[in-house]
C-alpha positions as CSV (number, residue, x, y, z in Angstrom):
1,X,100.3,70.2,107.5
2,X,98.7,72.5,110.1
3,X,95.2,70.8,109.8
4,X,96.8,67.4,110.0
5,X,98.7,68.4,113.1
6,X,95.6,69.7,114.8
7,X,93.7,66.5,114.0
8,X,96.4,64.7,116.0
9,X,97.3,67.1,118.8
10,X,93.9,68.5,119.9
11,X,92.0,65.3,120.5
12,X,95.1,63.7,122.1
13,X,95.4,66.7,124.4
14,X,91.8,66.2,125.6
15,X,92.3,62.4,126.0
16,X,95.6,63.0,127.9
17,X,93.8,65.3,130.3
18,X,91.1,62.8,130.9
19,X,93.5,59.9,131.3
20,X,95.6,61.9,133.8
21,X,92.5,62.8,135.8
22,X,91.3,59.2,135.9
23,X,94.8,57.8,136.7
24,X,95.6,60.3,139.5
25,X,92.2,59.9,141.0
26,X,93.2,56.3,141.8
27,X,96.9,56.7,142.3
28,X,98.6,59.0,144.8
29,X,101.7,60.6,143.3
30,X,103.5,60.3,146.7
31,X,103.0,56.5,146.6
32,X,104.2,56.0,143.0
33,X,107.0,53.5,142.4
34,X,109.2,53.5,139.3
35,X,111.5,50.4,138.7
36,X,110.9,49.3,142.3
37,X,112.0,52.6,143.8
38,X,109.7,55.3,145.2
39,X,109.5,58.4,142.9
40,X,111.3,61.3,144.7
41,X,109.8,64.1,142.5
42,X,107.3,66.7,143.7
43,X,103.6,66.0,143.1
44,X,103.5,68.8,140.5
45,X,106.4,67.2,138.6
46,X,104.7,63.8,138.7
47,X,101.4,65.3,137.4
48,X,103.2,67.1,134.6
49,X,105.3,64.1,133.5
50,X,102.2,62.0,133.7
51,X,100.1,64.4,131.6
52,X,102.8,64.6,128.9
53,X,103.2,60.8,128.8
54,X,99.4,60.3,128.4
55,X,99.4,63.0,125.8
56,X,102.2,61.3,123.9
57,X,100.5,58.0,123.9
58,X,97.2,59.5,122.7
59,X,99.0,61.5,120.0
60,X,100.7,58.3,118.8
61,X,97.3,56.7,118.6
62,X,95.8,59.6,116.7
63,X,98.8,59.8,114.3
64,X,98.4,56.1,113.6
65,X,94.7,56.6,112.9
66,X,95.5,59.4,110.4
67,X,98.1,57.2,108.8
68,X,95.6,54.4,108.3
69,X,93.1,56.8,106.7
70,X,95.3,57.5,103.8
71,X,94.0,56.3,100.5
72,X,95.7,54.1,97.9
73,X,96.4,57.1,95.7
74,X,98.3,58.8,98.6
75,X,100.2,55.7,99.6
76,X,101.2,54.8,96.0
77,X,102.0,58.4,94.8
78,X,105.5,58.9,93.7
79,X,107.5,61.3,95.9
């Protein structure tokens, strides 16, 4: 379980950091709108929430990749 978790969380952490850097290089957190309203959070809060959101999306992608790599024996094994 630990190895499987590291296969998902470590690469997604790196991708989350890269995605945050690329996104916030182009977008100023003070000019960010959510549902048509300006975001009233501090810049640090926006950066933090943005990082965790990017990390979650990347982790979901990595988890889906691990799921698709399972063999037929693993999929059809009785529980």
